[in-house]
TIRO-2110 file (N, C-alpha, C; in Angstrom, 1 decimal):
// TIRO-2110
0.8, -1.2, 0.0, N, 1, A
0.0, 0.0, 0.0, CA, 1, A
0.9, 1.2, 0.0, C, 1, A
0.7, 2.1, -1.0, N, 2, A
1.6, 3.3, -1.2, CA, 2, A
1.2, 4.4, -0.2, C, 2, A
2.2, 4.9, 0.5, N, 3, A
2.1, 6.0, 1.4, CA, 3, A
2.7, 7.2, 0.7, C, 3, A
2.4, 8.4, 1.2, N, 4, A
3.0, 9.7, 0.7, CA, 4, A
3.5, 10.5, 1.9, C, 4, A
4.4, 11.5, 1.6, N, 5, A
5.0, 12.3, 2.6, CA, 5, A
4.0, 13.4, 3.1, C, 5, A
3.2, 13.9, 2.2, N, 6, A
2.3, 15.0, 2.5, CA, 6, A
0.9, 14.4, 2.8, C, 6, A
0.2, 14.8, 3.8, N, 7, A
-1.1, 14.2, 4.1, CA, 7, A
-2.1, 14.5, 3.0, C, 7, A
-3.1, 13.6, 2.9, N, 8, A
-4.2, 13.8, 1.9, CA, 8, A
-5.3, 14.7, 2.5, C, 8, A
-5.8, 15.6, 1.8, N, 9, A
-6.9, 16.4, 2.3, CA, 9, A
-8.2, 15.6, 2.2, C, 9, A
-8.9, 15.6, 3.3, N, 10, A
-10.2, 14.9, 3.4, CA, 10, A
-11.3, 15.7, 2.6, C, 10, A
-10.9, 16.9, 2.2, N, 11, A
-11.9, 17.7, 1.4, CA, 11, A
-11.7, 17.6, -0.1, C, 11, A
-10.8, 16.7, -0.5, N, 12, A
-10.6, 16.4, -1.9, CA, 12, A
-11.7, 15.4, -2.3, C, 12, A
-12.7, 15.9, -3.1, N, 13, A
-13.8, 15.1, -3.4, CA, 13, A
-13.6, 14.1, -4.5, C, 13, A
-12.4, 14.1, -5.1, N, 14, A
-12.0, 13.0, -6.0, CA, 14, A
-11.9, 11.7, -5.2, C, 14, A
-11.4, 11.8, -4.0, N, 15, A
-11.2, 10.6, -3.2, CA, 15, A
-12.2, 10.4, -2.0, C, 15, A
-12.7, 11.6, -1.5, N, 16, A
-13.6, 11.6, -0.4, CA, 16, A
-15.0, 12.1, -0.9, C, 16, A
-15.8, 11.1, -1.3, N, 17, A
-17.0, 11.3, -2.1, CA, 17, A
-18.2, 11.6, -1.3, C, 17, A
-19.2, 12.3, -1.9, N, 18, A
-20.5, 12.3, -1.3, CA, 18, A
-21.2, 10.9, -1.6, C, 18, A
-22.2, 10.6, -0.9, N, 19, A
-22.8, 9.2, -1.1, CA, 19, A
-23.3, 9.0, -2.5, C, 19, A
-23.9, 10.0, -3.1, N, 20, A
-24.5, 9.8, -4.5, CA, 20, A
-23.4, 9.6, -5.6, C, 20, A
-22.1, 9.9, -5.3, N, 21, A
-21.1, 9.7, -6.2, CA, 21, A
-20.4, 8.3, -6.1, C, 21, A
-20.8, 7.6, -5.0, N, 22, A
-20.2, 6.3, -4.8, CA, 22, A
-20.7, 5.3, -6.0, C, 22, A
-19.8, 4.4, -6.4, N, 23, A
-20.3, 3.5, -7.4, CA, 23, A
-21.4, 2.6, -6.9, C, 23, A
-22.3, 2.2, -7.9, N, 24, A
-23.4, 1.4, -7.6, CA, 24, A
-23.0, -0.1, -7.5, C, 24, A
-23.5, -0.8, -6.6, N, 25, A
-23.2, -2.2, -6.3, CA, 25, A
-23.4, -3.0, -7.6, C, 25, A
-22.4, -3.9, -7.9, N, 26, A
-22.5, -4.8, -9.1, CA, 26, A
-22.5, -4.1, -10.4, C, 26, A
-22.1, -2.9, -10.5, N, 27, A
-21.9, -2.2, -11.7, CA, 27, A
-20.5, -1.7, -11.9, C, 27, A
-19.8, -2.0, -13.0, N, 28, A
-18.5, -1.6, -13.2, CA, 28, A
-18.5, -0.1, -13.5, C, 28, A
-17.7, 0.7, -12.7, N, 29, A
-17.7, 2.1, -12.8, CA, 29, A
-16.2, 2.5, -13.1, C, 29, A
-16.0, 2.9, -14.3, N, 30, A
-14.6, 3.2, -14.8, CA, 30, A
-13.9, 4.3, -14.0, C, 30, A
-14.6, 5.1, -13.2, N, 31, A
-14.0, 6.1, -12.4, CA, 31, A
-13.2, 5.4, -11.2, C, 31, A
-13.6, 4.2, -10.8, N, 32, A
-13.1, 3.6, -9.6, CA, 32, A
-12.5, 2.2, -10.0, C, 32, A
-13.1, 1.5, -10.9, N, 33, A
-12.8, 0.1, -11.2, CA, 33, A
-12.0, 0.0, -12.6, C, 33, A
-11.2, -1.0, -12.7, N, 34, A
-10.5, -1.2, -13.9, CA, 34, A
-11.4, -2.1, -14.8, C, 34, A
-12.0, -1.6, -15.9, N, 35, A
-12.9, -2.4, -16.7, CA, 35, A
-12.3, -3.7, -17.3, C, 35, A
-11.0, -3.7, -17.5, N, 36, A
-10.3, -4.9, -18.1, CA, 36, A
-10.1, -5.9, -17.1, C, 36, A
-10.1, -5.5, -15.8, N, 37, A
-9.8, -6.4, -14.7, CA, 37, A
-10.8, -6.3, -13.6, C, 37, A
-12.0, -6.9, -13.8, N, 38, A
-13.1, -6.8, -12.8, CA, 38, A
-12.6, -7.2, -11.4, C, 38, A
-13.0, -6.4, -10.4, N, 39, A
-12.6, -6.6, -9.0, CA, 39, A
-11.3, -5.9, -8.6, C, 39, A
-10.7, -5.2, -9.6, N, 40, A
-9.5, -4.5, -9.3, CA, 40, A
-9.8, -3.0, -9.3, C, 40, A
-9.5, -2.3, -8.2, N, 41, A
-9.8, -0.9, -8.1, CA, 41, A
-8.7, -0.1, -8.7, C, 41, A
-9.0, 1.1, -9.3, N, 42, A
-8.1, 2.0, -9.9, CA, 42, A
-7.4, 2.9, -8.9, C, 42, A
-8.2, 3.2, -7.8, N, 43, A
-7.7, 4.1, -6.8, CA, 43, A
-8.4, 3.8, -5.5, C, 43, A
-8.0, 4.5, -4.4, N, 44, A
-8.7, 4.4, -3.1, CA, 44, A
-9.8, 5.5, -3.1, C, 44, A
-10.9, 5.2, -2.5, N, 45, A
-12.0, 6.2, -2.3, CA, 45, A
-12.6, 5.9, -0.9, C, 45, A
-13.1, 7.0, -0.3, N, 46, A
-13.7, 6.9, 1.0, CA, 46, A
-14.9, 7.8, 1.2, C, 46, A
-15.8, 7.3, 1.9, N, 47, A
-17.1, 8.0, 2.3, CA, 47, A
-17.0, 8.4, 3.8, C, 47, A
-17.0, 9.7, 4.1, N, 48, A
-17.0, 10.1, 5.5, CA, 48, A
-18.4, 10.5, 5.8, C, 48, A
-18.9, 10.1, 7.0, N, 49, A
-20.2, 10.4, 7.4, CA, 49, A
-20.3, 10.8, 8.9, C, 49, A
-21.1, 11.8, 9.2, N, 50, A
-21.4, 12.3, 10.5, CA, 50, A
-22.5, 11.4, 11.1, C, 50, A
-22.3, 10.6, 12.1, N, 51, A
-23.3, 9.6, 12.6, CA, 51, A
-24.4, 10.4, 13.3, C, 51, A
-25.6, 10.2, 12.8, N, 52, A
-26.8, 10.8, 13.4, CA, 52, A
-27.7, 9.8, 14.1, C, 52, A
-27.6, 8.5, 13.8, N, 53, A
-28.3, 7.4, 14.4, CA, 53, A
-27.4, 6.2, 14.5, C, 53, A
-27.5, 5.5, 15.6, N, 54, A
-26.7, 4.2, 15.7, CA, 54, A
-27.5, 3.3, 16.6, C, 54, A
-27.6, 2.0, 16.1, N, 55, A
-28.3, 1.0, 16.9, CA, 55, A
-27.6, -0.4, 16.7, C, 55, A
-27.7, -1.2, 17.6, N, 56, A
-27.2, -2.6, 17.5, CA, 56, A
-28.3, -3.6, 17.6, C, 56, A
-29.5, -3.2, 17.6, N, 57, A
-30.7, -4.2, 17.7, CA, 57, A
-30.7, -5.0, 16.5, C, 57, A
-30.7, -6.4, 16.6, N, 58, A
-30.7, -7.3, 15.5, CA, 58, A
-29.3, -7.3, 14.9, C, 58, A
-29.0, -6.2, 14.2, N, 59, A
-27.6, -6.1, 13.7, CA, 59, A
-27.2, -4.7, 13.7, C, 59, A
-25.9, -4.4, 13.8, N, 60, A
-25.5, -3.0, 13.9, CA, 60, A
-25.8, -2.2, 12.6, C, 60, A
-26.4, -1.0, 12.8, N, 61, A
-26.6, -0.1, 11.7, CA, 61, A
-26.5, 1.3, 12.1, C, 61, A
-26.2, 2.1, 11.1, N, 62, A
-26.0, 3.6, 11.3, CA, 62, A
-26.7, 4.4, 10.3, C, 62, A
-27.1, 5.5, 10.7, N, 63, A
-27.5, 6.6, 9.7, CA, 63, A
-26.5, 7.7, 9.8, C, 63, A
-25.9, 8.1, 8.7, N, 64, A
-24.9, 9.2, 8.7, CA, 64, A
-25.2, 10.2, 7.6, C, 64, A
-24.6, 11.4, 7.8, N, 65, A
-24.8, 12.4, 6.8, CA, 65, A
-23.4, 12.7, 6.1, C, 65, A
-23.4, 12.7, 4.8, N, 66, A
-22.1, 13.0, 4.1, CA, 66, A
-21.8, 14.5, 4.2, C, 66, A
-20.7, 14.9, 3.5, N, 67, A
-20.3, 16.3, 3.6, CA, 67, A
-21.3, 17.3, 2.9, C, 67, A
-22.3, 16.8, 2.2, N, 68, A
-23.3, 17.6, 1.6, CA, 68, A
-24.6, 17.6, 2.5, C, 68, A
-24.5, 16.9, 3.6, N, 69, A
-25.6, 16.8, 4.5, CA, 69, A
-26.7, 15.8, 4.1, C, 69, A
-26.4, 15.0, 3.1, N, 70, A
-27.3, 13.9, 2.6, CA, 70, A
-27.2, 12.7, 3.5, C, 70, A
-28.3, 12.1, 4.0, N, 71, A
-28.2, 11.0, 4.9, CA, 71, A
-28.1, 9.7, 4.1, C, 71, A
-27.4, 8.7, 4.7, N, 72, A
-27.3, 7.3, 4.1, CA, 72, A
-27.3, 6.3, 5.2, C, 72, A
-27.7, 5.1, 4.9, N, 73, A
-27.7, 4.0, 5.9, CA, 73, A
-26.4, 3.2, 5.7, C, 73, A
-25.9, 2.7, 6.8, N, 74, A
-24.8, 1.7, 6.8, CA, 74, A
-25.3, 0.5, 7.7, C, 74, A
-25.3, -0.6, 7.0, N, 75, A
-25.7, -1.9, 7.8, CA, 75, A
-24.6, -2.9, 7.7, C, 75, A
-24.3, -3.4, 8.9, N, 76, A
-23.1, -4.3, 9.0, CA, 76, A
-23.6, -5.8, 8.9, C, 76, A
-22.9, -6.6, 8.1, N, 77, A
-23.2, -8.0, 7.9, CA, 77, A
-21.9, -8.8, 8.1, C, 77, A
-21.0, -8.3, 8.8, N, 78, A
-19.7, -8.9, 9.0, CA, 78, A
-19.8, -10.0, 10.0, C, 78, A
-19.1, -11.1, 9.8, N, 79, A
-19.0, -12.3, 10.7, CA, 79, A
-17.8, -12.2, 11.6, C, 79, A
-17.0, -11.2, 11.4, N, 80, A
-15.7, -11.1, 12.2, CA, 80, A
-16.0, -10.4, 13.5, C, 80, A
-16.3, -11.2, 14.5, N, 81, A
-16.7, -10.7, 15.8, CA, 81, A
-15.6, -9.9, 16.5, C, 81, A
-14.4, -10.3, 16.3, N, 82, A
-13.2, -9.6, 16.9, CA, 82, A
-13.1, -8.2, 16.3, C, 82, A
-13.2, -8.1, 15.0, N, 83, A
-13.1, -6.8, 14.4, CA, 83, A
-14.3, -5.9, 14.6, C, 83, A
-15.5, -6.5, 14.7, N, 84, A
-16.7, -5.7, 15.0, CA, 84, A
-16.6, -5.1, 16.4, C, 84, A
-15.9, -5.8, 17.3, N, 85, A
-15.8, -5.2, 18.7, CA, 85, A
-14.9, -3.9, 18.6, C, 85, A
-14.0, -3.8, 17.6, N, 86, A
-13.2, -2.6, 17.4, CA, 86, A
-14.1, -1.5, 16.9, C, 86, A
-15.0, -1.8, 16.1, N, 87, A
-15.9, -0.8, 15.5, CA, 87, A
-17.0, -0.4, 16.6, C, 87, A
-17.5, -1.3, 17.3, N, 88, A
-18.6, -1.0, 18.3, CA, 88, A
-18.1, -0.1, 19.4, C, 88, A
-16.8, -0.1, 19.6, N, 89, A
-16.2, 0.7, 20.7, CA, 89, A
-16.6, 2.2, 20.5, C, 89, A
-16.6, 2.7, 19.3, N, 90, A
-16.9, 4.1, 19.0, CA, 90, A
-18.3, 4.2, 18.3, C, 90, A
-19.1, 3.3, 18.4, N, 91, A
-20.4, 3.2, 17.7, CA, 91, A
-21.4, 4.1, 18.3, C, 91, A
-21.4, 5.4, 18.1, N, 92, A
-22.3, 6.3, 18.7, CA, 92, A
-22.6, 7.5, 17.9, C, 92, A
-23.7, 8.2, 18.2, N, 93, A
-24.0, 9.4, 17.6, CA, 93, A
-23.0, 10.5, 17.9, C, 93, A
-22.6, 11.3, 16.9, N, 94, A
-21.6, 12.4, 17.1, CA, 94, A
-20.2, 12.0, 16.6, C, 94, A
-20.0, 10.7, 16.4, N, 95, A
-18.7, 10.3, 15.9, CA, 95, A
-18.7, 10.3, 14.3, C, 95, A
-17.6, 10.0, 13.7, N, 96, A
-17.5, 10.0, 12.2, CA, 96, A
-17.2, 8.7, 11.7, C, 96, A
-17.9, 8.2, 10.7, N, 97, A
-17.6, 6.9, 10.1, CA, 97, A
-16.9, 7.1, 8.8, C, 97, A
-15.8, 6.3, 8.6, N, 98, A
-15.1, 6.3, 7.4, CA, 98, A
-15.2, 5.0, 6.7, C, 98, A
-15.8, 4.9, 5.5, N, 99, A
-16.0, 3.7, 4.8, CA, 99, A
-15.1, 3.7, 3.5, C, 99, A
-14.3, 2.7, 3.4, N, 100, A
-13.4, 2.6, 2.2, CA, 100, A
-14.1, 1.7, 1.2, C, 100, A
-14.1, 2.1, -0.1, N, 101, A
-14.6, 1.4, -1.2, CA, 101, A
-16.1, 1.2, -1.1, C, 101, A
-16.9, 2.2, -0.6, N, 102, A
-18.3, 2.0, -0.4, CA, 102, A
-19.0, 1.9, -1.8, C, 102, A
-20.1, 1.1, -1.8, N, 103, A
-20.9, 1.0, -3.0, CA, 103, A
-22.4, 1.3, -2.6, C, 103, A
-23.1, 1.9, -3.5, N, 104, A
-24.6, 2.1, -3.2, CA, 104, A
-25.3, 0.8, -3.3, C, 104, A
-26.0, 0.5, -2.2, N, 105, A
-26.8, -0.7, -2.1, CA, 105, A
-28.3, -0.4, -1.8, C, 105, A
-29.2, -1.1, -2.5, N, 106, A
-30.6, -0.9, -2.2, CA, 106, A
-31.1, -2.0, -1.2, C, 106, A
-31.6, -1.5, -0.1, N, 107, A
-32.1, -2.5, 0.9, CA, 107, A
-33.5, -2.8, 0.6, C, 107, A
-34.0, -3.9, 1.2, N, 108, A
-35.3, -4.4, 1.0, CA, 108, A
-36.4, -3.5, 1.4, C, 108, A
-36.1, -2.6, 2.4, N, 109, A
-37.1, -1.6, 2.9, CA, 109, A
-37.2, -0.4, 2.0, C, 109, A
-36.4, -0.4, 0.9, N, 110, A
-36.5, 0.8, 0.0, CA, 110, A
-35.4, 1.8, 0.2, C, 110, A
-34.7, 1.7, 1.4, N, 111, A
-33.7, 2.7, 1.6, CA, 111, A
-32.4, 2.4, 0.8, C, 111, A
-31.6, 3.3, 0.6, N, 112, A
-30.3, 3.2, -0.1, CA, 112, A
-29.1, 3.5, 0.9, C, 112, A
-28.1, 2.7, 0.8, N, 113, A
-27.0, 3.0, 1.7, CA, 113, A
-25.8, 2.1, 1.4, C, 113, A
-25.1, 1.7, 2.4, N, 114, A
-23.9, 0.9, 2.2, CA, 114, A
-24.0, -0.4, 3.0, C, 114, A
-23.9, -1.6, 2.4, N, 115, A
-23.9, -2.9, 3.1, CA, 115, A
-22.4, -3.2, 3.3, C, 115, A
-22.1, -3.4, 4.6, N, 116, A
-20.7, -3.7, 5.0, CA, 116, A
-20.6, -5.2, 5.3, C, 116, A
-19.8, -5.9, 4.5, N, 117, A
-19.5, -7.3, 4.8, CA, 117, A
-18.0, -7.5, 5.2, C, 117, A
-17.2, -6.5, 4.9, N, 118, A
-15.8, -6.6, 5.3, CA, 118, A
-15.6, -5.4, 6.3, C, 118, A
-15.7, -5.7, 7.5, N, 119, A
-15.6, -4.6, 8.5, CA, 119, A
-14.2, -4.0, 8.6, C, 119, A
-13.2, -4.7, 8.1, N, 120, A
-11.8, -4.1, 8.2, CA, 120, A
-11.6, -3.0, 7.2, C, 120, A
-12.7, -2.6, 6.5, N, 121, A
-12.6, -1.5, 5.6, CA, 121, A
-13.3, -0.3, 6.2, C, 121, A
-13.7, -0.4, 7.4, N, 122, A
-14.4, 0.6, 8.1, CA, 122, A
-13.7, 1.1, 9.4, C, 122, A
-13.7, 2.4, 9.6, N, 123, A
-13.1, 3.0, 10.8, CA, 123, A
-14.1, 4.0, 11.3, C, 123, A
-14.4, 4.0, 12.6, N, 124, A
-15.2, 5.0, 13.3, CA, 124, A
-14.2, 5.9, 14.1, C, 124, A
-14.2, 7.2, 13.8, N, 125, A
-13.3, 8.1, 14.4, CA, 125, A
-14.0, 8.8, 15.6, C, 125, A
-13.5, 8.8, 16.7, N, 126, A
-14.2, 9.3, 17.9, CA, 126, A
-14.1, 10.9, 18.0, C, 126, A
-14.5, 11.5, 16.9, N, 127, A
-14.6, 12.9, 16.8, CA, 127, A
-15.8, 13.3, 15.9, C, 127, A
-16.4, 14.4, 16.0, N, 128, A
-17.4, 14.9, 15.1, CA, 128, A
-16.8, 15.2, 13.7, C, 128, A
-17.7, 15.2, 12.7, N, 129, A
-17.2, 15.4, 11.3, CA, 129, A
-16.4, 16.7, 11.2, C, 129, A
-16.9, 17.8, 11.7, N, 130, A
-16.2, 19.1, 11.6, CA, 130, A
-14.8, 19.0, 12.3, C, 130, A
-14.7, 18.3, 13.4, N, 131, A
-13.4, 18.2, 14.1, CA, 131, A
-12.5, 17.3, 13.3, C, 131, A
-13.0, 16.3, 12.6, N, 132, A
-12.2, 15.4, 11.8, CA, 132, A
-11.5, 16.3, 10.6, C, 132, A
-12.3, 17.1, 10.0, N, 133, A
-11.8, 18.0, 9.0, CA, 133, A
-10.8, 19.0, 9.5, C, 133, A
-11.1, 19.6, 10.7, N, 134, A
-10.2, 20.5, 11.3, CA, 134, A
-8.8, 19.8, 11.6, C, 134, A
-8.9, 18.6, 12.2, N, 135, A
-7.7, 17.9, 12.5, CA, 135, A
-6.9, 17.6, 11.3, C, 135, A
-7.5, 17.2, 10.2, N, 136, A
-6.8, 16.9, 8.9, CA, 136, A
-6.2, 18.2, 8.4, C, 136, A
-6.9, 19.3, 8.5, N, 137, A
-6.3, 20.6, 8.0, CA, 137, A
-5.1, 21.0, 8.8, C, 137, A
-5.1, 20.7, 10.1, N, 138, A
-3.9, 21.1, 10.9, CA, 138, A
-2.7, 20.2, 10.5, C, 138, A
-3.0, 18.9, 10.4, N, 139, A
-1.8, 18.0, 10.0, CA, 139, A
-1.2, 18.4, 8.7, C, 139, A
-2.1, 18.8, 7.7, N, 140, A
-1.6, 19.3, 6.4, CA, 140, A
-0.8, 20.5, 6.6, C, 140, A
-1.3, 21.5, 7.3, N, 141, A
-0.7, 22.8, 7.5, CA, 141, A
0.7, 22.7, 8.2, C, 141, A
0.9, 21.7, 9.1, N, 142, A
2.1, 21.7, 9.8, CA, 142, A
3.0, 20.5, 9.4, C, 142, A
2.7, 19.9, 8.2, N, 143, A
3.7, 18.9, 7.6, CA, 143, A
4.4, 19.7, 6.5, C, 143, A
5.7, 19.9, 6.6, N, 144, A
6.4, 20.7, 5.7, CA, 144, A
6.6, 20.0, 4.3, C, 144, A
6.7, 20.8, 3.3, N, 145, A
7.2, 20.3, 2.0, CA, 145, A
8.6, 19.9, 2.1, C, 145, A
9.1, 19.2, 1.1, N, 146, A
10.5, 18.8, 1.1, CA, 146, A
11.5, 19.9, 1.3, C, 146, A
12.5, 19.7, 2.1, N, 147, A
13.6, 20.7, 2.3, CA, 147, A
13.2, 22.0, 3.1, C, 147, A
11.9, 22.1, 3.5, N, 148, A
11.5, 23.2, 4.3, CA, 148, A
11.5, 22.9, 5.8, C, 148, A
11.9, 23.8, 6.6, N, 149, A
11.8, 23.6, 8.1, CA, 149, A
10.4, 23.5, 8.6, C, 149, A
10.2, 22.7, 9.6, N, 150, A
8.9, 22.6, 10.3, CA, 150, A
8.5, 23.9, 11.0, C, 150, A
7.2, 24.1, 11.2, N, 151, A
6.7, 25.3, 12.0, CA, 151, A
6.3, 24.7, 13.3, C, 151, A
6.6, 25.5, 14.3, N, 152, A
6.1, 25.2, 15.7, CA, 152, A
4.5, 25.3, 15.7, C, 152, A
3.9, 24.3, 16.2, N, 153, A
2.5, 24.2, 16.3, CA, 153, A
1.9, 25.2, 17.2, C, 153, A
2.7, 25.7, 18.1, N, 154, A
2.3, 26.7, 19.1, CA, 154, A
2.4, 28.2, 18.6, C, 154, A
3.6, 28.6, 18.2, N, 155, A
3.9, 30.0, 17.8, CA, 155, A
4.0, 30.2, 16.3, C, 155, A
4.0, 29.1, 15.5, N, 156, A
4.0, 29.1, 14.1, CA, 156, A
5.4, 29.5, 13.5, C, 156, A
6.4, 29.7, 14.3, N, 157, A
7.7, 30.0, 13.8, CA, 157, A
8.4, 28.8, 13.2, C, 157, A
8.9, 29.0, 12.0, N, 158, A
9.6, 27.9, 11.2, CA, 158, A
11.1, 27.9, 11.6, C, 158, A
11.6, 26.8, 12.1, N, 159, A
13.0, 26.7, 12.5, CA, 159, A
13.4, 25.3, 12.7, C, 159, A
14.7, 25.1, 12.8, N, 160, A
15.3, 23.8, 13.1, CA, 160, A
15.2, 23.5, 14.6, C, 160, A
15.4, 22.2, 14.9, N, 161, A
15.6, 21.8, 16.3, CA, 161, A
14.3, 21.8, 17.2, C, 161, A
13.2, 21.7, 16.6, N, 162, A
11.9, 21.7, 17.3, CA, 162, A
11.7, 20.3, 18.0, C, 162, A
11.0, 20.3, 19.1, N, 163, A
10.7, 19.0, 19.8, CA, 163, A
9.4, 18.4, 19.3, C, 163, A
9.5, 17.1, 19.1, N, 164, A
8.4, 16.4, 18.5, CA, 164, A
7.4, 16.0, 19.6, C, 164, A
6.1, 16.1, 19.3, N, 165, A
5.0, 15.6, 20.2, CA, 165, A
5.3, 14.2, 20.5, C, 165, A
5.4, 13.8, 21.8, N, 166, A
5.6, 12.4, 22.2, CA, 166, A
4.4, 11.5, 22.0, C, 166, A
3.2, 12.2, 21.8, N, 167, A
2.0, 11.4, 21.6, CA, 167, A
1.8, 11.0, 20.2, C, 167, A
1.4, 11.9, 19.3, N, 168, A
1.1, 11.6, 18.0, CA, 168, A
2.3, 11.6, 17.0, C, 168, A
3.4, 12.3, 17.4, N, 169, A
4.6, 12.4, 16.7, CA, 169, A
4.5, 13.2, 15.4, C, 169, A
3.4, 13.9, 15.2, N, 170, A
3.1, 14.7, 14.0, CA, 170, A
3.4, 16.2, 14.1, C, 170, A
3.3, 16.7, 15.3, N, 171, A
3.5, 18.1, 15.5, CA, 171, A
4.8, 18.4, 16.3, C, 171, A
5.3, 19.6, 16.2, N, 172, A
6.6, 20.0, 16.8, CA, 172, A
6.4, 21.3, 17.5, C, 172, A
7.3, 21.5, 18.5, N, 173, A
7.2, 22.7, 19.4, CA, 173, A
8.5, 23.2, 19.8, C, 173, A
8.6, 24.5, 20.0, N, 174, A
9.8, 25.2, 20.5, CA, 174, A
10.1, 24.7, 21.9, C, 174, A
9.1, 24.7, 22.8, N, 175, A
9.2, 24.5, 24.2, CA, 175, A
7.9, 24.1, 24.8, C, 175, A
7.9, 23.9, 26.1, N, 176, A
6.6, 23.5, 26.8, CA, 176, A
5.5, 24.6, 26.7, C, 176, A
5.9, 25.9, 26.7, N, 177, A
5.0, 26.9, 26.6, CA, 177, A
4.2, 26.9, 25.2, C, 177, A
4.9, 26.6, 24.2, N, 178, A
4.3, 26.5, 22.8, CA, 178, A
3.4, 25.3, 22.8, C, 178, A
3.9, 24.2, 23.4, N, 179, A
3.1, 23.0, 23.4, CA, 179, A
1.8, 23.2, 24.2, C, 179, A
1.9, 23.9, 25.3, N, 180, A
0.7, 24.2, 26.1, CA, 180, A
-0.3, 25.0, 25.3, C, 180, A
0.3, 26.0, 24.6, N, 181, A
-0.6, 26.9, 23.8, CA, 181, A
-1.4, 26.1, 22.7, C, 181, A
-0.7, 25.2, 22.0, N, 182, A
-1.3, 24.4, 21.0, CA, 182, A
-2.3, 23.4, 21.6, C, 182, A
-1.9, 22.9, 22.8, N, 183, A
-2.8, 21.9, 23.5, CA, 183, A
-4.2, 22.5, 23.7, C, 183, A
-4.2, 23.8, 24.1, N, 184, A
-5.5, 24.4, 24.4, CA, 184, A
-6.1, 25.2, 23.3, C, 184, A
-5.3, 26.1, 22.7, N, 185, A
-5.8, 27.0, 21.7, CA, 185, A
-6.1, 26.4, 20.3, C, 185, A
-5.3, 25.3, 20.0, N, 186, A
-5.5, 24.7, 18.7, CA, 186, A
-6.0, 23.3, 18.9, C, 186, A
-6.5, 23.0, 20.1, N, 187, A
-7.3, 21.8, 20.4, CA, 187, A
-6.5, 20.5, 20.2, C, 187, A
-5.2, 20.6, 20.4, N, 188, A
-4.4, 19.4, 20.3, CA, 188, A
-4.7, 18.4, 21.4, C, 188, A
-5.2, 18.9, 22.5, N, 189, A
-5.7, 18.0, 23.6, CA, 189, A
-6.8, 17.1, 23.1, C, 189, A
-7.6, 17.6, 22.2, N, 190, A
-8.7, 16.7, 21.6, CA, 190, A
-8.2, 15.8, 20.5, C, 190, A
-7.2, 16.3, 19.7, N, 191, A
-6.8, 15.6, 18.5, CA, 191, A
-5.6, 14.6, 18.7, C, 191, A
-4.8, 14.8, 19.8, N, 192, A
-3.6, 14.0, 19.9, CA, 192, A
-3.8, 12.5, 20.1, C, 192, A
-4.8, 12.2, 20.9, N, 193, A
-5.1, 10.8, 21.2, CA, 193, A
-5.6, 10.1, 19.9, C, 193, A
-6.4, 10.8, 19.1, N, 194, A
-6.9, 10.3, 17.9, CA, 194, A
-5.8, 10.0, 16.9, C, 194, A
-4.9, 11.0, 16.8, N, 195, A
-3.8, 10.9, 15.8, CA, 195, A
-2.8, 9.9, 16.2, C, 195, A
-2.8, 9.4, 17.4, N, 196, A
-1.9, 8.3, 17.7, CA, 196, A
-2.3, 7.0, 17.1, C, 196, A
-3.5, 6.9, 16.7, N, 197, A
-4.1, 5.6, 16.2, CA, 197, A
-3.4, 5.4, 14.8, C, 197, A
-2.8, 4.2, 14.7, N, 198, A
-2.1, 3.9, 13.4, CA, 198, A
-3.1, 3.8, 12.2, C, 198, A
-4.3, 3.5, 12.5, N, 199, A
-5.3, 3.5, 11.4, CA, 199, A
-5.6, 4.9, 10.9, C, 199, A
-5.6, 5.9, 11.8, N, 200, A
-5.8, 7.3, 11.4, CA, 200, A
-4.6, 7.8, 10.6, C, 200, A
-3.4, 7.4, 11.0, N, 201, A
-2.3, 7.9, 10.3, CA, 201, A
-2.2, 7.2, 8.9, C, 201, A
-2.7, 6.0, 8.8, N, 202, A
-2.8, 5.3, 7.5, CA, 202, A
-3.7, 6.1, 6.6, C, 202, A
-4.8, 6.5, 7.1, N, 203, A
-5.8, 7.3, 6.3, CA, 203, A
-5.2, 8.6, 5.9, C, 203, A
-4.4, 9.3, 6.8, N, 204, A
-3.9, 10.6, 6.4, CA, 204, A
-2.8, 10.5, 5.4, C, 204, A
-2.0, 9.5, 5.4, N, 205, A
-0.8, 9.5, 4.5, CA, 205, A
-0.9, 8.5, 3.4, C, 205, A
-2.1, 7.9, 3.2, N, 206, A
-2.3, 7.0, 2.1, CA, 206, A
-2.2, 7.7, 0.7, C, 206, A
-1.6, 7.1, -0.2, N, 207, A
-1.5, 7.7, -1.6, CA, 207, A
-2.8, 7.3, -2.3, C, 207, A
-3.8, 8.1, -2.3, N, 208, A
-5.1, 7.7, -2.8, CA, 208, A
-5.2, 7.4, -4.2, C, 208, A
-4.3, 8.1, -5.0, N, 209, A
-4.4, 7.9, -6.5, CA, 209, A
-3.8, 6.6, -6.9, C, 209, A
-3.1, 5.9, -6.1, N, 210, A
-2.4, 4.7, -6.5, CA, 210, A
-2.9, 3.5, -5.6, C, 210, A
-3.5, 2.5, -6.3, N, 211, A
-4.1, 1.4, -5.6, CA, 211, A
-3.2, 0.1, -5.9, C, 211, A
-2.5, -0.3, -4.9, N, 212, A
-1.8, -1.6, -5.0, CA, 212, A
-2.5, -2.7, -4.2, C, 212, A
-3.1, -2.4, -3.1, N, 213, A
-4.0, -3.3, -2.4, CA, 213, A
-4.9, -2.5, -1.5, C, 213, A
-6.0, -3.2, -1.1, N, 214, A
-7.0, -2.5, -0.3, CA, 214, A
-6.4, -2.0, 1.1, C, 214, A
-7.0, -0.9, 1.6, N, 215, A
-6.8, -0.5, 3.0, CA, 215, A
-7.4, -1.6, 3.9, C, 215, A
-6.8, -1.9, 5.0, N, 216, A
-7.4, -2.7, 6.1, CA, 216, A
-7.1, -2.0, 7.4, C, 216, A
-8.1, -2.1, 8.3, N, 217, A
-7.9, -1.5, 9.6, CA, 217, A
-8.0, -2.6, 10.6, C, 217, A
-7.3, -2.4, 11.7, N, 218, A
-7.2, -3.4, 12.8, CA, 218, A
-7.4, -2.8, 14.2, C, 218, A
END
C-alpha cells in the first residue's frame, strides 16, 4: 500500500466522495474500477459520514450524513466478531464513520446505503465530522514540503531543532509553553489521542491515487 509524505486532504472530493457519487453495487464504474480487470480498483476512495443514528438491535446499523448533508444508511453484515468489537467501541451518535470502497446498495425496505461485509474497511473516528476535517487541515498545514523547516504548532515560527510531540509524533514545538498553547488554543488536547491511532495515520498518509492493495484497519 503506497504512502506519501504529505497528508491527503479529506476535502478532496475525488477521493472523499458524497454518497451519491459512490459506485453502484455490481456495476463496473470506470472512475473507480478497472474495466479490463473486474474486481481491481483504480484508486482508493472513502465516504465520510457524521453519525446521526446508531443501533445494534438485531444487527449494527448507522444513519450518517455525508459532507453535503445527505443521509445514508450503513448496515453491518460482517461475521468477524473480533473486528466488530473494534468498531462498536466508538459506535455512537456524534462520531464520524469512514467507509473505504463503499458502493450504493438498495435495501429491501427501499432505503439506499452501504452494506458492509468486510468490517476491516471501516473506521469510526471518535470525533465529530467538523473536528475530523479541522484535525486533517492542521496536520496538512504543519507537515512541511521537502527541504523546508517545520513550523512550531504553538507559535508558528519555522526553524530547526523543534521538539516532537511524544504522543502523535506529527506536531513539533519550540518548548513547553508553545506545546501548552497548541494543546489548548489549537485543540491538540482533543486531537492528539486520535492521531496516535495507526489507522488514522494510515488514512492521512495513504496515496489515494495509487491502488496496490486495499486498505485494512485493525
